[in-house]
N, C-alpha and C positions, 0 to 999 in steps of 0.2 A: 670105758668103752661103751657107755650107754648111748642109745640113739634118741630116746625120748626125753623131753625136758619139761618139768613143771616149775613155773616161776610164780611166786607169791609177791605181791607188792601193793601197797595202798595206792589210792589215786594220786596221779601227778608224780610218780617216781620213775616213769619212763617205760612202762610195759608196752604201751601202744606205740612208742617210738621204735621199739625192737620189732614189734609186729609190722609196722610200716616199712622198716628197713628191709625185712625179708620180702615183703610184698613188692616193693619197688625194685629191689635187686633183680627179681625174676620177671619183671614186667617186660614184655616184648612189644608193647604199644609204641608205634613209631611217633605218636604224639605225646609220649610221656614227658613229664616235667623234668628239668635238670635237678641234680642233687641239691644244688644251692637253694632251690625254692622250698626245700623242706627244712632249712636251717632254723634252729631255735631263734625266735625273734628277740629274745632277751640276751643272747650271747654276744660276744665281742664282734662287731661288724667286720673288723679287719681279719678275724681268725678264719683261716682256710685249711684247717687240719682235719676236717671230717672224712671218715672212711668207713665203708662197710666191707668186711672181708669174710668170705666163706671158704671153708676148707673141704674139698671133695676127697673122699677116700673110696677106692674101689669102683668109681664110676668110669665112664668111657675113657678118660685120659689118665686114670689111675690116681696117684697122689698129687693134688694140685690145690694151691691156694689162689683164689681169685679176688681181686679188690675192685671196688667202685669208689673212687675218690671224689671229693666234693667238686674238684675242678675238671674231672674227667668224664668221658662218655660211659653210658651203661655198658656192661660187659655182655650184652645180649647176643653178640656174634660168637662168643666163645662156645664151642661145641657142648661142653658140660652144662653151661647155663641154658643154652637154647634147648637142649634135649631134656633138661630137668624142668624147665619152665612150664611145659604142658602137663607136668605131674605135680604142680604145686597148687594147693588150695588154701587161701587165707579167708577165714570167716570170722566176723565180729558181730556184735549184737545188732548193729545197724543193717547188716545183710539179712538177718532174720526178719526185720521189719518189712522188708521188700516182698515177703511171701504172703503177708496177711495184713499187718497193721496199717500200711500206707494206702490200702485200697478202701476208699471211702464209699464207693458205690455198692451195688448189690452183687457184683461179680468180681472175683479175683482173677486177674489176667496175668499169667506168668510167662507170656511169650517173650518179652524183652529179656527177662531174667534167664530164660532157658537158652535162647540163641546167643546171648552175649556172655553168659557165665556158666550155667549148669551144664550145658551140652556143647559149649563153644569148641572144645577140643575133641569132641567125639569123632572118631574116624569114620569116614564114609567112602564109598567107592562109586563114582559116577562116570559112566562111559563117555569118552570124548572130551573130558576136562581134567586138568591137573589138580583141581581143587579137591582136597581130601579131608576136610573137617566141616562140621555143621556151621561153625562161625564163618569159615571161608565161603561156603555156599550162600550164606545170608549176605555177606559183603558183596558177593557177585550179583545178587538180586538187586541190592541198592544201587550198585554201579551201573546196572543195566537199564535203570529208569530212563525211558526215551525222552530226549529233549524235544523231539518232533514225532508226529505219528506216521512217519513213513513206514511202509510195510516191513522193510528189512529191520528197522530198529524195533518194531513191535515184536517181530519174530524172535530176535535175540532176547528181549525181555521175557517173553512167554516161555522160552526154552530154559532160562535161568530160574524162573518161578517154578516150572514143572520139576526140574531137578531138585530144587529145595524141598518142594512139597512131598515128593516121593521119598526122599531120605528122612525128612523130619517126621512124617506120618508113621513110618515104621518104628521110630524110637519112642514115641509118646506112650504106647502101652507098656513098654519095658520100664520107662521111668516111673510110671504110676505103680506098677507091680512091685518094683524094688523098694520104693518109698513105703508102700503099704506093708511090705515084709519087715522093714526096719521099725515101723511104728508098733509092731506087735511086741517089741521089747519094752515098751513104755506101759505104765499102769494107767488105769482109768477107762477101760472098755476097749472094744474092738472097733477100729477105724476102717472105713472103706473109702478109698480114694479113686477118683476118676479124673482124667484130663481130656478135654474136648478141643480138637483143633479143626476149624472149618476149612482150612487151606487158604493160602495167600493167593490173591489174584490182582492183576493190574487193572484199575478202573479208568478207562479212557475218558469218561465224562469228568471224573474228579481229578484226573491226572495224578493219581496217588495209588498206593498199595492198600488193599483192604484185606480183611481176614487175618490180620496180625494179632491173633488171639490164641491163647492156650488157657482155657478156663478150668479152674480147679473146683471140683465138687467134692464135698466131704459128707460121709455118713458115719453115724456112731451107734453101735449096738443095733444095727439093722434098720435104722431110721435115717432118711436123708435129711440133711440140715441146710435149709435155704439160708444164704448169706451167713455161712458158718463163721466168718471172721467177725461178725457182730454178735455171735451167740456164745462161742466157746471162750473159756477163760484163758488167761495168759500162758499158763503152763501147757495147756493142750495145744495152743497155737504155736508155742515155741517148739514143742515136740514135733509137730507137723513140719515146721520150717526146717528143723535139723534133719529130719528124715528125708526131706526133698533134696537138701543140699548134699547129704551123704550119698543118696541114691544117684544123683547126677555124677558124683565122683566115681563111684564104684562101677557104673556102666560105661563111663567115658574113657577110662584108662586101660587099654588092653595089655596083656602080658607081652614082654618083649619076644620077638621071634627067636627061634632056636639059634644060638651062636651069636646073637647081637649083644652089644654092651647093655648092662643093667644099670639104669640111672635111678637116682632116688625118687621116691614119691613122698611128698611133704605135706602134712596137714597142720595148719596153724590156727588155733582157736583162741580168740581174745575175748574173755568174759562173755561167751555165748550162752552161759547157763544162768545168767542173772534173773531170767524170768521163770526159772524152775525151782520148785521146792526140793528138799533133799530126796524124797521118794522118787522124784522124776530125774534127779541128777545121777543117782546110782546106776541106772541102766546104761547111761552113756559110757561108763567105764567098761562094762561088759561088751557093749556094742563096738567100742574101739578095739577091744582085745580080740574079738571074733572076726571083725570085718576089715580092720586096718592093722593087722599084726605085722605086715611087711611094709608099713609106712613109717616115716619118721614124724613124730608128733611133738608139737610145741603147744603146751597148754598154759595160758596166762590167767591168773585170777587175783582179785582183790580180797576175796573171801577167805579169811584165815582158817575158819572151821572147815571149809571145803578143801582147802589146801592140806590140812592135817588128815582129813579122811582119805584123800587121794594117796597121800604118802603111806598110810596104813594099808590101803587096799593094794598098793603096788610094790611094797617094800621087799617082797620076795621075788620080784621080777627084775632081773639085772639090766633090762633094757631101759629102765627109768633112772633119771637123776633129778636132783632138786636144788633150787636156789631161791633165796629170799632177797628182795631188792628194796633198798632204803635210800632216802635222800637226806643229805646233810650238808652243812657248810664245810668246804674244804679250806685249807690254808690259802689265804689270798682271796677268798670270796667264793 
């Protein structure tokens, strides 16, 4: 009856395939690729027996097994899937790169990451519109870009921008404060985080949106670090990245209203700790225990030593179970 799963497996045994299966199963993107596009290119081209099946227990519809078959549509319209999708977070090492390592200039701009991932599902309340999430408000802004500069079209655009700015501005300090709080669990000094949002506006001369910036500034032990992503080591940058991702999750998913169905919250971590040494990995377990106790956690790793340490640290916790994944030749190939 354990809810959390630790999987060990060397590279190329299928850990990331399981990660991707969960991620794509819960994708509600209308432009999402069909199941068949993820098929192993080395498998039999004629084989059409692929399926991802998830079994829901105690969620909105009670006991239900839901399948996504290789020849079928995503089950995104199923109430269990749709209601759980906004509570699913899949993070791998490439996601962490987006917070620091991919920024080659002097500034780390997290705007796209925040509106499309970190705070995408954060609930908002905007009078006069049915849009109720940060991601929805941002899509509304993009859709309002005026094809012509007629006064009415400009007014619609400006109203959408104002609604977004008002909602997003109120969330920025909360995200920074929560990330800073989580960073306190990591060794290596006291971090100070700040996020600056200049606000979006529509530039009529450029016919484009400007101000699409959420600049991350980092201080360490009371000293501001200019271009921190060029100064700090990989362990500290990974710690900052994890804190920002976890903070986005914790502030974006509200508790269910009284009497409403309780749907699962799922956190899937695929080798996100490869940039951390052991002293920086250990706080992750305590952080998950304290802040994600009511989430279902999938933790994948190729590191055998780390796998054994996690087992030792969690063996008295009945919410964890463990599996090892290997690849070999089966009869017939």
